[in-house]
C-alpha positions in Angstrom: 109.0 88.6 110.4 105.8 87.5 112.1 104.5 89.0 115.3 104.3 86.3 118.1 100.9 85.6 119.5 101.4 83.1 122.3 100.6 85.7 125.0 97.2 86.2 123.6 96.1 83.0 125.3 96.3 84.9 128.6 93.0 85.4 130.4 93.4 89.2 130.2 92.1 89.0 126.6 88.9 88.1 124.8 88.3 86.6 121.4 87.8 90.1 119.9 91.3 91.1 121.0 92.8 88.0 119.4 90.9 88.6 116.1 92.1 92.2 116.2 95.8 91.2 116.5 95.5 88.6 113.8 94.0 91.1 111.3 96.3 94.0 112.3 99.4 91.8 112.2 98.6 90.7 108.6 97.8 94.3 107.6 100.9 95.8 109.1 103.2 93.2 107.6 101.8 94.0 104.1 102.4 97.7 104.3 105.2 99.2 102.2 105.6 102.8 103.2 108.9 104.5 102.5 110.1 106.0 105.8 113.0 107.9 104.3 111.2 111.3 104.5 109.7 111.3 108.0 107.0 114.0 107.6 105.7 112.4 104.4 105.9 108.9 105.9 104.0 109.9 109.0 101.2 111.4 106.9 101.1 108.3 104.9 100.8 106.1 108.0 98.0 108.2 109.4 96.1 108.0 106.1 96.7 104.3 105.8 95.7 103.6 109.4 92.6 105.7 109.0 91.6 104.1 105.7 91.9 100.7 107.2 89.8 101.6 110.2 92.5 101.2 112.9 92.3 104.8 114.1 88.7 104.2 115.1 90.1 102.5 118.2 91.6 105.9 119.3 88.3 107.9 119.5 84.9 107.2 121.1 82.1 105.5 119.2 79.9 108.7 119.3 82.4 110.4 116.9 83.6 107.7 114.6 85.2 105.2 117.0 84.7 101.5 117.8 83.8 101.6 121.5 81.8 104.1 123.6 84.9 104.3 125.9 88.4 103.6 124.6 89.5 100.0 125.2 92.9 100.0 126.9 93.7 96.4 125.9 93.1 97.3 122.3 95.3 100.3 122.5 98.1 98.3 124.1 97.9 95.5 121.5 97.6 97.8 118.5 100.7 99.7 119.6 102.5 96.5 120.4 101.8 95.1 116.9 102.6 98.3 115.1 105.8 98.9 117.0 106.9 95.3 116.2 106.7 96.3 112.5 107.4 100.0 112.5 108.1 102.5 115.2 106.8 105.3 113.0 103.5 103.5 112.4 103.1 103.1 116.2 103.9 106.8 116.6 101.3 107.8 114.0 98.6 105.8 115.7 99.5 106.9 119.3 99.6 110.6 118.5 96.2 110.5 116.9 94.8 109.2 120.2 96.9 111.3 122.5 96.5 114.5 120.4 92.7 114.2 120.4 92.3 112.7 123.9 91.2 115.9 125.7 88.5 116.3 123.1 87.3 112.8 123.6 87.2 113.3 127.4 85.8 116.8 127.7 85.0 118.4 124.4 81.5 119.6 123.5 79.6 117.9 120.7 80.5 120.7 118.4 84.2 120.5 119.3 84.2 116.8 118.9 83.2 116.9 115.3 86.9 116.9 114.3 87.2 113.4 115.8 85.5 111.9 112.8 88.4 113.3 110.7 90.9 112.0 113.2 89.5 108.5 113.0 89.5 108.6 109.2 93.1 109.7 109.1 92.1 113.0 107.5 93.3 115.3 110.3 96.5 115.0 112.3 96.3 115.8 116.0 98.9 117.1 118.4 99.1 117.4 122.2 101.0 120.6 123.2 101.9 120.4 126.9 105.7 120.4 127.4 107.7 123.5 127.5 111.5 124.3 127.6 111.4 124.6 131.4 108.3 122.5 132.2 108.4 118.8 131.3 107.6 116.6 134.2 106.8 119.7 136.3 103.7 120.7 134.4 102.7 123.3 136.9 105.9 125.3 136.0 104.6 126.0 132.5 104.9 129.7 131.4 102.6 129.8 128.4 99.7 132.1 129.4 96.1 132.7 128.2 94.8 136.1 129.1 91.1 136.8 128.8 90.1 139.6 126.4 86.3 139.9 126.0 85.1 136.5 124.8 88.6 135.6 123.6 91.8 134.4 125.1 95.3 135.7 124.1 97.9 132.9 124.1 101.6 133.8 124.6 104.6 131.6 125.2 106.3 128.5 123.8 105.8 124.7 123.7 108.5 122.2 122.8 109.1 118.5 122.1 105.6 118.6 120.5 105.0 115.4 118.5 103.4 116.0 115.1 104.7 119.6 115.4 104.9 121.0 112.0 102.5 118.5 110.3 99.5 118.6 112.6 96.2 120.1 111.5 95.3 121.1 115.0 97.0 121.4 118.4 95.4 121.0 121.9 97.4 123.6 123.8 97.6 123.8 127.6 98.2 127.3 129.1 98.0 129.2 132.4 94.7 131.0 132.7 95.5 131.8 136.3 99.2 132.4 136.5 99.2 132.4 140.4 97.3 129.1 140.8 100.0 126.6 139.7 98.5 123.3 138.4 95.0 124.6 139.3 95.3 127.5 136.9 95.8 125.6 133.6 93.2 125.3 130.8 93.2 123.5 127.5 92.5 125.1 124.0 91.8 123.9 120.5 94.0 125.6 118.1 94.0 125.1 114.3 97.5 124.9 112.8 96.8 128.0 110.6 95.8 130.2 113.6 97.2 133.7 113.5 100.1 134.0 115.9 101.0 130.3 116.0 104.4 129.6 114.6 106.5 126.5 114.2 109.6 128.1 115.6 111.9 125.1 115.2 111.9 121.5 113.9 113.7 119.2 116.3 115.7 116.2 115.2 116.0 113.2 117.5 117.8 109.9 117.4 114.6 108.2 116.4 113.3 110.5 113.7 109.7 111.6 113.9 107.9 114.9 113.4 108.8 117.1 116.4 108.8 120.8 116.9 109.0 123.9 119.1 105.9 126.1 118.8 105.7 129.8 119.6 102.5 131.7 120.4 102.7 135.4 119.7 99.5 137.0 121.0 97.5 134.2 119.5 93.8 134.9 119.7 91.5 132.0 120.6 87.7 132.2 121.1 86.4 130.9 124.4 84.3 128.4 122.3 87.6 126.7 121.6 88.4 126.1 125.3 88.3 122.4 126.0 86.7 121.3 129.3 86.3 123.5 132.4 88.2 126.7 133.1 91.3 125.9 135.1 90.6 122.2 134.6 93.5 121.6 132.1 95.9 119.9 134.4 93.4 117.3 135.4 92.4 116.8 131.8 96.0 116.4 130.7 96.7 113.8 133.5 93.5 111.9 132.6 94.6 111.8 129.0 98.1 110.6 129.9 96.7 108.0 132.2 94.7 106.5 129.3 97.7 106.3 127.0 100.5 105.6 129.5 99.8 101.9 129.5 99.9 101.9 125.7 103.5 103.2 125.8 104.2 100.0 127.6 102.6 98.2 124.7 104.8 99.9 122.2 107.9 99.1 124.2 106.9 95.5 124.3 106.5 95.5 120.5 110.0 96.8 120.1 111.4 94.3 122.6 109.6 91.4 121.0 111.0 92.4 117.6 114.6 92.7 119.0 114.1 89.3 120.7 112.9 87.7 117.4 115.9 89.3 115.5 118.3 88.0 118.1 117.0 84.4 118.0 117.1 84.4 114.3 120.6 85.8 114.0 122.1 83.6 116.7 120.8 80.5 115.0 122.4 81.5 111.7 125.7 83.0 112.9 128.5 80.5 112.7 131.2 80.7 115.3 134.1 78.4 116.3 132.6 75.5 114.5 129.1 75.9 115.8 126.4 78.6 115.9 126.2 81.5 118.3 122.9 80.0 119.7 124.8 76.9 120.8 126.8 78.8 123.4 125.5 78.7 127.0 126.2 82.4 127.3 123.9 83.1 124.4 121.2 80.8 125.8 121.4 82.4 129.2 121.0 85.9 127.7 118.0 84.8 125.6 116.5 83.4 128.8 116.9 86.7 130.6 115.4 88.5 127.6 112.4 86.3 127.6 111.9 86.7 131.4 112.0 90.5 131.2 109.6 90.6 128.3 107.1 88.3 130.0 107.3 90.1 133.3 106.7 93.5 131.7 103.9 92.1 129.6 102.1 90.8 132.6 102.2 94.1 134.3 101.1 95.9 131.2 98.2 93.6 130.4 97.1 93.7 134.1 96.9 97.5 134.0 94.9 97.5 130.8 92.6 94.7 132.0 92.0 96.5 135.3 91.0 99.7 133.5 88.7 97.9 131.0 87.1 95.3 133.3 87.4 96.5 136.9 87.1 100.1 135.8 89.2 101.2 138.8 91.8 104.0 139.0 95.0 102.5 137.5 97.5 105.3 138.0 99.8 103.1 140.0 99.4 100.1 137.8 99.9 102.1 134.6 103.1 103.6 136.1 104.4 100.2 137.0 103.6 99.0 133.4 105.3 101.9 131.7 108.4 101.8 134.0 108.8 98.0 133.7 108.2 97.8 129.9 110.3 100.7 128.8 113.3 99.8 131.1 113.1 96.1 130.2 112.8 96.8 126.5 115.9 99.0 126.6 117.8 96.1 128.3 116.5 93.5 125.8 117.3 95.6 122.8 120.8 96.3 124.1 121.3 92.6 124.5 120.1 91.9 121.0 122.4 94.6 119.6 125.3 93.1 121.5 124.6 89.7 120.1 124.8 91.1 116.6 128.3 92.5 117.3 129.6 95.1 114.8 126.5 94.5 112.6 124.3 95.7 115.5 125.7 99.2 115.3 125.5 99.4 111.5 123.0 101.9 110.2 120.3 100.2 108.3 120.1 97.1 110.6 116.8 96.6 112.4 118.4 96.2 115.8 120.3 99.5 115.3 117.0 101.2 114.6 115.3 99.6 117.6 118.1 100.8 119.8 117.3 104.4 118.8 113.5 103.9 118.8 113.3 102.7 122.4 115.4 105.4 124.1 112.8 108.2 124.1 110.1 106.0 125.6 111.9 106.0 129.0 111.4 109.8 129.0 108.2 110.9 127.3 104.7 110.7 129.0 106.5 110.6 132.3 110.2 109.7 132.7 111.1 106.5 134.5 112.1 108.4 137.6 108.6 110.1 137.7 106.9 106.7 137.3 108.9 105.4 140.4 107.8 108.5 142.3 104.1 108.0 141.3 104.3 104.4 142.5 105.9 105.3 145.8 103.4 108.1 146.5 100.5 105.9 145.6 101.6 103.2 148.1 102.1 105.7 150.9 98.6 107.2 150.2 97.2 103.6 150.5 98.9 103.4 153.9 97.4 106.7 155.0 93.9 105.8 153.8 94.1 102.4 155.6 95.1 104.0 158.9 92.5 106.9 158.7 
């Protein structure tokens, strides 16, 4: 099934973006990676994406990338195309960027050398922020890093860590000042084989991908492996998430577009009461609503990416709108597509059944829908206060 390209005519995009999509769409459609064994499949996707040069869009040009600063529109479109074909391919691409993001933003030249391997698909990255009791409330994290000479001793747990168990390195956020809340967090580079780092549990989810709970048992980390300024980890984490939050919207759009394409194809072919399912007004109305939600979410997503790339303004509010709209709309669209398939839609092995599982987590990770609404509201009120000051 071909990825649709009509939206690329929108003025948000340049010819380079259109060429990128054409090449990536052909490449992704030609891939034949067995996704039965998730860990192995994810490694294969990382290797394939790296060998083909697509991971170069997730790191800066100074260390193997395409652009001096990551192009948000490219990230959105790449994730959209990959998700249309394979949610696991999208996951593999996204986690390379997110997992190495703090290094790209604040790493020293020496620390950033690993980015060449990330771009080549030779090193798998992981972003270790969430904890059992600290998801949206990052300041509540309990993992600590205590100074001991020129080293830090990490103790605690992280959970829901994507690429957990297969990553070559983790960027770990820990409290370096336990009493300072969000202002007492720092970021550390930790090789997967570091003494004291354990993969305590592998976590299974409805949309399978590598996920784990990590334990740090007096894990010693040299200060040279601290990323960015001391106690600057919260800001670094938020900056990283701001870059990639809009790309979550792109991935959601890819899943929604695939469900929409599957629904249109199925309803044209499914005979019912002497005609086809697509001939019923109820079906046509549902397809119209699906198209409306996809286009509305796409416009918000492309606007946020364009503003970041071209206007170079703070896009926290716009990114939150994009993620909220795209993930919620995609969930609705995919649910409608599954409903149109009837019993076939809930049959394991059908594409719409897989899409239904793939979309659900996107309304939670990198800021749940409720948090995005909160971000938008707070941003609007801040604009009011600033205007009246």
